[in-house]
VOKE-846254 format. One record per residue (C-alpha): x, y, z negated; residue in one letter. Coordinates in steps of 0.05 Angstrom, whole numbers. Layout:
REM residues N
+--------+--------+--------+---------+
!   east !  north !     up ! residuo !
+--------+--------+--------+---------+
!      X !      Y !      Z !       a !
...
+--------+--------+--------+---------+
This chain:
REM residues 188
+--------+--------+--------+---------+
!   east !  north !     up ! residuo !
+--------+--------+--------+---------+
!    345 !    478 !    348 !       x !
!    271 !    482 !    330 !       x !
!    224 !    520 !    375 !       x !
!    155 !    541 !    353 !       x !
!    103 !    542 !    407 !       x !
!     68 !    609 !    398 !       x !
!      6 !    580 !    432 !       x !
!     -3 !    530 !    376 !       x !
!     -8 !    584 !    322 !       x !
!     12 !    587 !    250 !       x !
!     -7 !    515 !    232 !       x !
!     53 !    485 !    268 !       x !
!    100 !    540 !    242 !       x !
!     74 !    530 !    171 !       x !
!     84 !    455 !    177 !       x !
!    155 !    466 !    203 !       x !
!    172 !    511 !    144 !       x !
!    141 !    460 !     96 !       x !
!    182 !    404 !    128 !       x !
!    246 !    444 !    121 !       x !
!    230 !    458 !     48 !       x !
!    217 !    385 !     36 !       x !
!    281 !    365 !     72 !       x !
!    320 !    413 !     27 !       x !
!    287 !    383 !    -34 !       x !
!    299 !    312 !    -10 !       x !
!    372 !    324 !      4 !       x !
!    386 !    358 !    -62 !       x !
!    433 !    312 !   -100 !       x !
!    434 !    351 !   -166 !       x !
!    366 !    361 !   -197 !       x !
!    352 !    433 !   -219 !       x !
!    313 !    418 !   -281 !       x !
!    336 !    384 !   -345 !       x !
!    310 !    318 !   -369 !       x !
!    267 !    314 !   -430 !       x !
!    226 !    263 !   -468 !       x !
!    159 !    258 !   -433 !       x !
!     92 !    225 !   -443 !       x !
!     74 !    188 !   -379 !       x !
!     -1 !    192 !   -395 !       x !
!      2 !    268 !   -397 !       x !
!     41 !    272 !   -332 !       x !
!    -10 !    226 !   -297 !       x !
!    -67 !    270 !   -322 !       x !
!    -32 !    332 !   -297 !       x !
!    -21 !    300 !   -228 !       x !
!    -94 !    279 !   -224 !       x !
!   -117 !    350 !   -239 !       x !
!    -72 !    377 !   -184 !       x !
!    -97 !    325 !   -134 !       x !
!   -172 !    332 !   -148 !       x !
!   -183 !    392 !   -102 !       x !
!   -155 !    350 !    -44 !       x !
!   -207 !    297 !    -58 !       x !
!   -265 !    346 !    -61 !       x !
!   -243 !    386 !      1 !       x !
!   -243 !    325 !     47 !       x !
!   -296 !    309 !     97 !       x !
!   -334 !    244 !     92 !       x !
!   -348 !    201 !     32 !       x !
!   -316 !    222 !    -33 !       x !
!   -278 !    171 !    -72 !       x !
!   -265 !    167 !   -146 !       x !
!   -200 !    176 !   -185 !       x !
!   -197 !    136 !   -249 !       x !
!   -145 !    145 !   -303 !       x !
!   -130 !     82 !   -342 !       x !
!    -79 !    104 !   -394 !       x !
!    -40 !     50 !   -431 !       x !
!     13 !     55 !   -484 !       x !
!     78 !     69 !   -447 !       x !
!    140 !     84 !   -488 !       x !
!    170 !    153 !   -486 !       x !
!    216 !    162 !   -426 !       x !
!    268 !    214 !   -408 !       x !
!    251 !    248 !   -342 !       x !
!    244 !    313 !   -304 !       x !
!    169 !    324 !   -315 !       x !
!    160 !    366 !   -252 !       x !
!    192 !    314 !   -207 !       x !
!    149 !    258 !   -237 !       x !
!     85 !    299 !   -229 !       x !
!    104 !    314 !   -156 !       x !
!    116 !    240 !   -142 !       x !
!     49 !    220 !   -172 !       x !
!     12 !    275 !   -135 !       x !
!     44 !    250 !    -71 !       x !
!     20 !    179 !    -84 !       x !
!    -50 !    202 !   -102 !       x !
!    -55 !    246 !    -39 !       x !
!    -32 !    187 !      4 !       x !
!    -84 !    143 !    -29 !       x !
!   -138 !    196 !    -15 !       x !
!   -116 !    198 !     58 !       x !
!   -121 !    122 !     61 !       x !
!   -194 !    124 !     39 !       x !
!   -231 !    162 !     94 !       x !
!   -296 !    126 !     76 !       x !
!   -288 !    134 !      1 !       x !
!   -261 !     85 !    -49 !       x !
!   -227 !     82 !   -116 !       x !
!   -158 !    106 !   -136 !       x !
!   -136 !     80 !   -204 !       x !
!    -77 !    106 !   -243 !       x !
!    -49 !     61 !   -298 !       x !
!      7 !     71 !   -347 !       x !
!     40 !     21 !   -393 !       x !
!    102 !    -13 !   -418 !       x !
!    144 !    -63 !   -379 !       x !
!    216 !    -88 !   -383 !       x !
!    233 !    -41 !   -440 !       x !
!    210 !     20 !   -402 !       x !
!    147 !     55 !   -379 !       x !
!    109 !     52 !   -314 !       x !
!     58 !     91 !   -274 !       x !
!     17 !     51 !   -223 !       x !
!    -25 !     84 !   -169 !       x !
!    -72 !     34 !   -136 !       x !
!   -125 !     45 !    -83 !       x !
!   -180 !      3 !    -52 !       x !
!   -160 !     24 !     19 !       x !
!   -143 !    -18 !     79 !       x !
!    -74 !    -38 !     55 !       x !
!    -13 !    -43 !    100 !       x !
!     15 !    -96 !    146 !       x !
!     84 !   -123 !    130 !       x !
!    119 !    -82 !    184 !       x !
!     94 !    -17 !    152 !       x !
!    106 !    -41 !     80 !       x !
!    180 !    -54 !     98 !       x !
!    190 !     18 !    120 !       x !
!    147 !     62 !     75 !       x !
!    206 !     89 !     35 !       x !
!    247 !    106 !     97 !       x !
!    257 !    181 !    110 !       x !
!    216 !    205 !    170 !       x !
!    174 !    141 !    175 !       x !
!    100 !    160 !    178 !       x !
!     35 !    128 !    199 !       x !
!     -1 !    195 !    198 !       x !
!     22 !    218 !    267 !       x !
!     30 !    294 !    271 !       x !
!     -4 !    302 !    204 !       x !
!     54 !    271 !    166 !       x !
!    128 !    287 !    158 !       x !
!    151 !    219 !    134 !       x !
!    184 !    250 !     74 !       x !
!    134 !    240 !     18 !       x !
!    148 !    168 !     -1 !       x !
!    222 !    176 !     13 !       x !
!    221 !    233 !    -38 !       x !
!    184 !    189 !    -88 !       x !
!    237 !    136 !    -79 !       x !
!    294 !    187 !    -87 !       x !
!    261 !    214 !   -150 !       x !
!    259 !    144 !   -181 !       x !
!    332 !    133 !   -161 !       x !
!    352 !    197 !   -197 !       x !
!    314 !    174 !   -259 !       x !
!    348 !    105 !   -259 !       x !
!    281 !     73 !   -245 !       x !
!    247 !     37 !   -188 !       x !
!    190 !     49 !   -139 !       x !
!    155 !    -13 !   -113 !       x !
!     95 !    -27 !    -68 !       x !
!     46 !    -84 !    -68 !       x !
!     -1 !    -86 !     -9 !       x !
!    -32 !   -130 !     44 !       x !
!    -80 !   -117 !    101 !       x !
!   -150 !   -109 !     72 !       x !
!   -125 !   -110 !      0 !       x !
!   -109 !    -38 !    -16 !       x !
!    -41 !    -12 !    -38 !       x !
!     -9 !     -5 !   -107 !       x !
!     54 !     36 !   -119 !       x !
!     89 !     26 !   -186 !       x !
!    140 !     75 !   -213 !       x !
!    182 !     44 !   -269 !       x !
!    225 !     87 !   -316 !       x !
!    276 !     61 !   -366 !       x !
!    256 !     71 !   -438 !       x !
!    283 !    130 !   -477 !       x !
!    335 !     86 !   -514 !       x !
!    360 !     56 !   -448 !       x !
!    369 !    124 !   -415 !       x !
!    417 !    148 !   -469 !       x !
!    374 !    205 !   -496 !       x !
+--------+--------+--------+---------+
């Protein structure tokens, strides 16, 4: 049973509702939307446009978001899910840069498929955090995080037959790479 403390106001209740919605989305085994051939460069651009207000509404130093489009092959995906995953990665990168920094989004071709890479110049992560980032309910954000964002990114990539990987080290930033099988490999 979940109890909302009336003394804490709507913020906690709103967060609880958001968490429940995200849990429902995370646990959904059958995606609601159909797959289609997508252009990863366009999806990255859409995600950046959605995330920009988060960057400008933050306190402290502003960072920069750089799009570095490559030449990824067409992939078959659920566009909305991919955009949501990239927005999640960009927002996490923004949160990792309280004193400003650079977030770079790359696309390209690898292993017969396409990839999106979201890299930041933040503090990076120690090995014990890196090992757990895709676990449901694991968070380093305290009460500000639900621990579902990266687990949802991972689940999205599983549904697409792709992979989600992380490269990071303390003091060296973090780079998440989402790899999608090429259109021919996905049977479209």
